[in-house]
C-alpha positions in Angstrom: -26.7 153.4 -38.9 -26.9 152.0 -35.3 -27.6 155.4 -34.0 -30.6 156.0 -36.3 -34.1 156.4 -34.6 -36.0 154.2 -37.1 -37.1 150.7 -35.8 -36.4 147.4 -37.1 -33.3 145.5 -37.1 -30.2 147.5 -36.9 -27.3 147.3 -39.6 -24.8 146.4 -36.9 -26.9 143.6 -35.3 -27.4 142.0 -38.9 -23.9 142.2 -39.8 -22.7 140.9 -36.3 -25.2 138.0 -36.9 -24.2 137.0 -40.3 -20.5 137.2 -39.6 -21.0 135.3 -36.5 -22.6 132.5 -38.6 -19.7 132.6 -41.2 -17.3 132.6 -38.2 -19.0 129.6 -36.7 -19.1 127.8 -39.8 -15.3 128.4 -40.3 -14.4 127.2 -37.1 -12.8 130.6 -35.9 -12.3 130.9 -32.1 -13.5 134.6 -32.1 -15.2 136.9 -34.5 -12.8 140.0 -35.4 -14.5 142.8 -37.0 -12.4 146.1 -37.6 -9.5 145.0 -35.5 -11.8 144.4 -32.6 -13.1 141.1 -31.2 -16.9 140.6 -30.8 -18.0 138.6 -27.6 -19.8 135.3 -28.1 -22.5 136.8 -26.0 -22.9 139.7 -28.6 -23.0 137.2 -31.2 -25.9 135.1 -29.6 -28.0 138.2 -29.0 -27.4 139.2 -32.5 -28.3 136.0 -33.7 -31.3 135.8 -31.4 -32.8 139.1 -32.4 -32.2 138.6 -36.1 -34.0 135.3 -36.1 -36.8 136.5 -34.0 -37.2 139.6 -36.1 -37.4 137.4 -39.5 -39.8 135.3 -37.4 -42.1 138.0 -36.6 -42.0 139.5 -40.0 -42.8 136.1 -41.9 -45.5 134.8 -39.3 -47.2 138.2 -39.8 -47.2 138.0 -43.7 -48.4 134.3 -43.3 -51.3 135.8 -41.0 -51.9 138.7 -43.4 -52.0 136.3 -46.6 -55.0 134.5 -44.7 -56.8 137.6 -43.6 -56.4 139.7 -46.7 -56.9 139.7 -50.4 -54.1 141.5 -51.7 -51.2 140.4 -53.9 -48.5 138.9 -51.6 -45.9 141.1 -52.9 -47.7 144.2 -51.4 -48.1 142.2 -48.1 -44.4 141.5 -48.0 -43.6 145.3 -48.6 -46.3 146.8 -46.0 -44.9 144.1 -43.5 -41.3 144.9 -44.0 -41.9 148.6 -43.8 -44.2 148.5 -40.9 -41.4 146.6 -38.9 -38.9 149.1 -40.1 -41.1 152.0 -39.2 -39.8 153.7 -42.3 -43.1 155.4 -43.3 -43.4 153.9 -46.9 -46.5 152.3 -47.9 -48.4 151.2 -51.2 -51.5 152.6 -49.9 -53.2 149.2 -48.9 -53.1 149.7 -45.1 -56.4 151.8 -45.1 -58.1 149.0 -47.0 -57.0 146.1 -44.7 -59.5 144.2 -42.5 -59.6 145.2 -38.9 -57.4 142.1 -38.3 -54.8 143.3 -40.8 -54.7 146.4 -39.4 -54.1 145.2 -36.0 -51.3 142.8 -37.3 -49.8 145.7 -39.0 -50.1 148.0 -35.8 -48.3 145.1 -33.9 -45.5 144.6 -36.3 -45.1 148.4 -36.3 -44.9 148.2 -32.4 -42.7 145.3 -32.1 -40.2 146.9 -34.8 -40.0 150.1 -32.9 -39.7 148.8 -29.4 -37.8 145.6 -30.7 -38.9 142.1 -30.6 -37.2 141.0 -27.3 -38.2 144.0 -25.6 -41.7 143.2 -26.8 -41.4 139.5 -25.8 -39.9 140.4 -22.4 -42.9 142.8 -21.6 -45.4 140.4 -22.5 -43.9 137.3 -20.8 -44.1 136.5 -17.1 -40.6 136.9 -15.3 -39.4 133.8 -13.4 -38.0 133.7 -10.0 -34.2 134.1 -10.3 -32.1 130.9 -9.3 -30.5 130.9 -6.0 -27.4 129.6 -7.2 -26.0 128.8 -10.6 -26.3 125.3 -12.0 -23.2 123.8 -13.4 -22.4 123.9 -17.2 -22.1 121.0 -19.6 -20.6 120.6 -22.9 -22.5 118.5 -25.3 -21.7 117.4 -28.8 -23.6 119.3 -31.6 -23.2 117.5 -34.8 
């Protein structure tokens, strides 16, 4: 599954994100999957990508529900299908408004190249710091 050419969220990314949340909630020092320790950096990246992916999907569904007069279930299916670039459709895409088609197109593109890559390509990069700032441990309750 992780080597597939389809877009969307890879199975391994989703599994690491979900298992990382449960590991964190149980207070475990490290996440172990199949006798391998998964680093906190990988868990953070997986969680970030998962949250951003679902945000893009649900925000797109929200926008489509404002611009289109189609059943909500159909919009959800089309959006998830577009993000995963799986090629499935209920046949409503040709009947969408120009705004709806643009939203679906952007969702397809973001699903294919990845949400984080898309955001990094669109955002301006900041100048790197010349030195590393000291860290701080804060209490999260």
